[in-house]
N, C-alpha and C positions, 0 to 999 in steps of 0.2 A: 201633797203628794210624798210617799216615802222615799228615804235617800237613796235605798236599796234600789228601787223600782228607777228614781231618774239617773241612776249610775250604770243600770241595764242596758242592754241592748248595743246601739252605737252612740254616742256622745256627740259625736260631731253631728249627725243628722238632728238629735234633740238640741242642739246649741243651736241649730239653724233657725230652729222653730222658737224659741226663747228669745233669739236675736230680732226676729221678726215681730214679734209680740211687744218686745221692748221698743221694735222703733215703731210701731204705731201706736201704743201707748205715749209716745214721745209727741208725736204729731198729733194726738188728742190735745195731750195739755198743751201744746200751742195755741191749738184752736181754743180751749178754754182760758185763758191766760186771763182775760177779766175778773173772772171768778176766783178767787183769792186762794178759800180753800179747797175749791176743785182742783185747781192747778197744782197745788201742792200735792194733793192725793195720787195726781196722775203722772206727777214728776217723780213721786216715791216708787209708784207702781213700774216706770220707765226703768228706773235705776234698778228696782230688782230684778226684772228680766232680764238687762240687757247685763246687769253682774253675774247671774243664773247661766247665761246664755254665753259668755266669756269664760266662766270656771268649767262648764263642758267642756266649751273647744281645747281649754288648756290640758284637762284632765284627758280626752282622747288623745291628743297628742302625746301625752307621759305613758298610754296604755300601749299605744303601738308603737312607741319606742320601747317600752319594757318588753313586748311581745317580740321585737326584733332582735333583743339583745338575750333573751332566753333562747330563740330559734340559731342563733348564732353558733350558741353554746352546745348545741344538742349535735354529735356527729352524724356523717352521713351515711355511715351504716345502721343507725339506731332510726333514723325517720325509715329508711327501707325497710328494715324489719317492722316496723309498727305498722306500715301501710302495706305490707304484703297481703295478699289472701288469706291465708292460714291465719294471721293475726288476726284478720277482721271474722274469720269462721269461729276463732275461738271466743272473742267478744260476744259473737251471739249466743254462742251456746252457753256460756255463763249467765248472758243475760236472761234468758231462758228456762236454766235452772230455779235460778232466783227468783224468777215472776211465776214458777210454777207451771209452765209451757201456758199461761192464758194468753199470751201475747197474740199468737196466732188466731185471726177472726173466726168463729163459728160459722158454718153455712147455715144459712137461714132455712127453717123446716119447709118443706114443699106444704103444700095445700094437701094432698093426699096423705102425707103425714101427722100433721093436725088432725084431721078426720079420724084416723085409726087410733091416732090417741084419744078423742074424746070419746070414741065408739069404744075402746077398751076399758076405758075408766068408769064406766056407766055398769 
């Protein structure tokens, strides 16, 4: 899995998945403890999954802390200005201009329109 995909989204949710897989792998290692080779492999897998889970959890906490710090530095008037309706409309207008007005869904032609187009093309 690519590192960028691993860190995108909500790292705290992903960390829970990795921790759960690590715990299951650890339980599996205990179950096969008589087979030395398999025990080591399962133990290594459990360690990797648990390590990634703990790293993601730490990354999620650090990310949330940085976000809170940045949000605390932004003045209230700037937040109100950015979330106002004229600002939202301005962003929509710029997006439509950049996308060439293709973002609006086109109406599906009716059966009558398609029939007329077929007959006019002959």
